[in-house]
Structures are given as structure tokens and as C-alpha cells.
C-alpha positions, 0 to 999 in steps of 0.5 A: 858479862856486866857492863863495867867489865864490857867497858873494861874490855873495850878500853883494853882492846883500844889501848893495847894496839895504840901502846904497842905502836908506841913501843917500836917493838913487836908484841910490846905494849905499855900497861895502862896506869903504869910506867912498865911495858909488857911483852908476851912471847912464845910459840907452838911446836910439834916434833917428831922422831923416828928411831931407826934403831933402839932408843930409851923406852921410858920417854914419858918420864925421861927426855925424849930428845937425843940423849946419846950417853944413855943410849941402849947398848948394842945386843940389848932388847931395847937397842934391837927395836926398830922403826919407833916413832914419837910425836909431841907438842911438849916443847911449846913455850910461853913467856912474859917479860916486863920492863919498869923504870927505876932510879938505877936503870930499867928493871927487866922481869922474865917468867918463862916455861914450856911443857917438857916436864916429866909426864908420869901417867899423863903422857901418851899412855893416856891423854897426851897431857904434859906438865908445865915446867919452869925455864926462867924466872929472874929480875935484872937491873943495872947489870945485876941478875937474880933468879933462875936462867941459863948458866953463865958457863955457856956461849949462845953465838957458837950454839949449833942450829939443830932440829933436835931439842937438846942438840949436841951434848958438848954444851952446858944445857942447864938453867939454874938459880943464880946471882950474876953481875954483868959489866959492859966493857964496850958495845961489843965486850962484856964480862959476867961473874955468877954464883950458881946453884950447886948439885954435886953430890953429898951435902954442904956444897958451896955455890958454883962460881962461873965467869965469862968474857964475851966479844961480838964484833961484826965478823962473829963472836968469841966467848971465854968461860971458867967454872969451879964447883966443889964436891963435899962428902961427909965423914964415913968409912972410906967406901964408895957409898960412904967415903971419908970426909973430904972435899974436892974443887972441880973446874971447867974451862970454855972456848967458843966462837963463831965466824961469819962467811960470805953469802950469810954462812956461819961457822961455829966452834965450842969446846969445854974441858975440865976436871970434875966439870960434871953437868957443865957437859950435857953428855955427863948424864951417867953420873961421871962426876966423881969416884972413890978409889980403894983408899977412900980418896975422892977422884974427879973425872976429866972430860973434854967435849967440843962441836963444830958446825957450819950453816949454809944459807941457800936463800932467805927461806932455806938454810942447812947445817952440818955439825959434828960433836965429840965427848971424851971421858978420863977416869983419872986412875979409877979402876974399871972394876968399880964401875956398874956393868948394867942397869936395872933395865938391862940395857947398860944405860948408866954404865960409864962412858969413855967416848960419845960421837954425834953428827947432825944433817938438817935443813930448815925451811921458813914458809912465812916469818912466823912458821918454819919446818925442819927436817934432820938426820941424827947419828950418835954412838956411845962407847963405854969403858967395857968397849960396848956400843950404843948407837942412835939413828934418828930422823927428826921432824918439826913444825914451828909456829911463833906467836907473831 
């Protein structure tokens, strides 16, 4: 190392602690020579799963966490497998956040990713390498956010507290590019609107439109949301694979909240429903957005999903959760004869679902401020439109280490 580099490294080592102290926030320091502050954050985590009954086989290219809507159906070879274990550190996360003064207010920039991308042949088959994936990348100034982040159609205060990386499938578990404006009505109320990336089949779709009202008083929270998304199909012959040219507008409504009980306990509730709501309910992974009737008319599925959860805080280090969730699908007049009855793997993965049930029981133990352990039992069941069942019985374990 040259002397200039040595001096530069010494200068950074001396400046960073002093800058961090001046910001009154953990991990935040002022970037020398600028008016900007920088915050580094993230964690390392090891997750382990033990499936007492079947699970999807391709955990390297598919998601390894609970996805009940594609759980192998009873009686198939994949469902008969027992005692399957999987260990991974792929949820480990890293993020950078900056703030810079501007004439219209502070400009916040965030870039965040983890290693939970599809693995191909880099997974446990060979070296346990995993792929880095983008989670969030946006700029936010004066209430205007432009970039990729969580959809506006979600309510974080009412999220269930799970060891499972995905959690209950009632939520809109999507991050996507968007243009959003948030107006703070008062310290406890906010109203936000967004144009978000659309992916609803066909071509030429308009952006999804979302709106959200948030209220966070001392006793808990209330969240009300709305989304509308267009399904556009090009002109065709009117068959299920090439329907007549038409568009349909789907919609979704969200009602959610949390309530703080005595002794730091919390009750949460979340419900989303709509017609053609599609991926704004995570359990809709089997393509149950739309269908085409024999006349070539586009039909939108109706869906309703909810979860309720209760958190009990035993002491400053120990807390436990009970969570129940359900998702219901209504084919809206479509004939079940047009549905697929099996997928290529013979496990019935993409046979359309009629109902999904999920239950979580877990405990978290914080050994230190930056290190916690979690243990959880998960039960899941999917019921298809042909009355086939696919059941999940899983033990989840996690060890989580924050940077600071």
C-alpha cells in the first residue's frame, strides 16, 4: 500500500467514528467532503427447514420458503417424501441508504438486495453459491418516490411475525418499479398514491394504480388500500390461448390494522379481496388471475384472503406468535373442465386452488440486541377445484445476526 493510500485509510478511520457520533443514529455517518450522510445496514442469517411431509422438489430454482399454493398433492411421489431438510444463508441482506439536502427537502436514496435469487446450478448441488438479487432501489424527495420498492398495496404494521421467510400468503409480497406520492396529513396520518409496474398477461397493459390511507395512533394502526389493474389481450380467435381482443379492469381492496394490548402484546388483522386481484395476494401463484369462457370472453377470478395474529411478549428477550390465514378463490362462472389437472412433474403443482389454509406457531429469543434465534411450526393445506389436498407440515429454524 502506498503512503498516500495509507494516509487516506487513516483519515477515513479517524473521520467515520466522529461523523457517526454527530448523527445521533446507529450506523450513520457524514461522507467527508459532502453534505450527505450514509447508512449501511443488513444482516447475516441461517435458515433451516425440516419438512415432515412433501415439499416442492426444485428448491434451487423455486422458493424454498412456504408456498402452499403449489404444495404437492396428496398421493403423488413428492408428497410422500418425509424428513426433508434444507439449510441456507440466502436470505442474508445488505443495504445502503443516503440522505442529501436539496432546496425542496432531504433526498433519500436506497439500494438493497439479498441472495435469495434463483440459483440454477449454483445451489446446494455444487458449491452452495447463491445469486444476489435486487430488492429495493429508489430515490425519495418531498413525498415523491421513484424507483423499486414494496407495493403501495400493503400494510406493514399488520404483518404477521413469522420465522418463515414468506409468511402467510394473504399479503401482497411484491416489490416493483413505481412512481409514488405520499402526503403526510398529520404526524399519525398519511395518504399515498402510486403508478406501479403491471404484469397481468397479454401486452399493452396500463400501469397498476394503487392508493393507501395509513393511521398510526398510539394504540395501534389502521390501513385502507385500493388497487386497480388492467388485463389486456390482443385480438385472436377466442380460444383460451388466443382470446378475442378485449380488456378487463381488475381491482382489490385492503383493510388491515393492529391493536396494542396490555403487557406489550399485539393483535393484528389483514384482509384483501377483489376481482382479478391476482398477484396482490401472494397465494395466487398458480396463475389464477383470469380465464376465458367458451365464447372467448375474459373472466376475472374473485379472491379473498386474510390473516389474524397474536403476539405475546414474555419478557424483553422472548416473544411468541399464533397466526391463522386463509385464502378463497371463486372461479366466477368458469367451467372446471377447462382447468389443468396436473403439471409436468406429476405433482399437481399448478392445478388451480379453491382454498388455502395456513397456521403458524413460533417463538423468538433475543440473546443480544443484534442476535436472535427463532423456532416455528407451520401447517398448510391447499384444496383444489377437484377436491385434491396438498398438506404442508414444516419446522422452521433461524439464526439472525444484525450488523450492529
